[in-house]
C-alpha positions in Angstrom: 51.1 105.1 76.3 52.7 108.3 75.0 51.3 110.2 78.0 52.9 107.7 80.4 56.3 108.0 78.6 56.1 111.8 78.7 55.2 111.9 82.4 58.2 109.5 83.1 60.6 111.7 81.1 59.5 114.8 83.0 60.4 113.3 86.4 63.7 114.4 87.8 66.4 111.8 87.6 67.8 110.7 91.0 71.1 112.3 91.8 73.8 109.7 92.0 75.9 109.8 95.1 79.0 107.9 96.3 78.2 104.7 98.1 81.1 105.3 100.5 80.7 108.9 101.7 77.4 110.0 100.0 79.2 112.8 98.1 78.2 114.1 94.7 79.5 112.3 91.7 81.1 114.1 88.7 80.3 112.1 85.5 82.7 112.5 82.7 85.0 110.6 80.3 88.5 109.9 81.8 91.6 109.5 79.7 93.4 106.4 80.8 96.7 104.7 79.7 97.3 101.0 80.1 100.9 99.8 79.8 101.9 96.3 78.9 105.1 95.5 80.9 106.1 92.6 78.6 105.8 94.7 75.5 106.6 98.4 75.2 103.0 99.2 74.2 100.6 101.8 75.6 96.9 101.6 75.0 94.9 104.8 75.4 91.2 104.8 76.3 88.6 107.4 77.0 86.6 105.6 79.7 83.2 106.9 80.8 83.0 107.0 84.6 82.0 109.0 87.7 84.3 110.5 90.2 83.3 111.2 93.8 84.3 114.8 94.5 84.9 114.5 98.3 86.6 111.1 98.6 88.1 110.8 95.1 86.6 107.3 94.5 86.4 106.5 90.8 83.4 104.5 89.5 83.6 102.6 86.2 81.0 100.4 84.7 81.6 96.8 85.8 80.8 95.4 82.3 83.5 97.7 80.8 86.0 96.4 83.4 85.2 92.9 82.3 85.6 93.7 78.6 89.0 95.2 79.3 90.1 92.1 81.2 90.7 94.0 84.4 88.2 92.0 86.6 90.7 89.5 87.9 
């Protein structure tokens, strides 16, 4: 079993590409500010995501969008 796990770990991981243009994705943590218009509050988050370099499309985990209540 250890040999199978080691062989799997040595395989190169697939390069993630943009589903719109096929460009390379830059994976990082993006600083984000959410403002509540009813209250004068600002919430600051460091959100993990990926940015497509050519078309500037930002990819964020769908589960995280749901947790933040932004899926509506």
